[in-house]
C-alpha positions, 0 to 999 in steps of 0.5 A: 499499499502507499506510504501515506497516512490519512483519517479512516472511519474507526468502525469495525467491518460491518459496523454502522455509524448513522445521523438522521434529518428531517427536511420537509417531512422527508427522512434522510438517513445517513449511514457511514462504513469503513469500506478499504476496497471497492468490493467492501463498498459495494457490500456496504451498500447491499447491506444497507439497501437490505435494511431499508429495503421499503425506502424509495431511495437508498443513494450512495457514494464512496472513496475506497482509496485514500482521502481525497483520491479519485481513482476508487470512488462511486456514486448513484442517484438510485432513481432521484433526478439525475445529478441531485444525489451521487455527485453531490454526496461524492462531492462532500466524501472527497473533500471530507478529508476522510478516506476508505469510507462509504455513505449511503443516504436512505430517504422516505418522502414525506409528501412535500417535493423538495426541487432540484436544488433542495434535494442537492443540499438536503443530500450533500447536508446528510453526507457532511453531518454524517462525516463530521460525527463519525469517529476517526483514526489515522491510517498508517503504513501498513505491512502485509503478512502471510502465515499458518498455524495449527488451528488450535491457535486461531482464536488466539490469533485473531485476538492478536490481529484484532488488538492491533487494527489488523485487517484479514485479507484472506483466511483459509482453514484447510489442513492449516489455519493460513492467513493474509493479513495487514498490520500497522508497519511499526507493529510487524516485528513484534507480531511476528515474534508473538506469533513464534512465542504462540506457536512455540516456533511452530509457524510458517511466515512470510512478509510481503514485499508489494 
């Protein structure tokens, strides 16, 4: 990954931060998720759509890369007039100073038309309110490590990964438990030593150069 630091939502996988406002009787519910890649962004969008499947609109925008970057972004009006939801939401996301983030704004129509200008303002303000309220942490430079351990160590390994805010990229439980993880670079050596101690040396480990 790139040697950069930026703010990301301080949320666990699948965790949602949510705010709501009512404008001319329409409810605007903004849901925020930490989504480090495009696949996770799309999964989060589907998660919220399923939760609010009775809503008329679930508009969304995401930046799955560094804060302010434009290489892994997406947005949708989800049935609202073209340009009144997705694009304004994406503008708010890319100017928020937060990366690896997806925002879905669910709208329940209240019977009063807002007009195109009103919709733009409502969707954009919902995103701003949500991103100003969500807790963030600094995403630091990371190191990718692949390793294999016996199944009896899995629960302890998972706790160690969570304790250092690591991210599991891939896991496979066949003959042994195989992990592909991303952890803060400054903790990589310590993490490897702890695994060695935990398994008493019965460990296959590889530091992946990117």
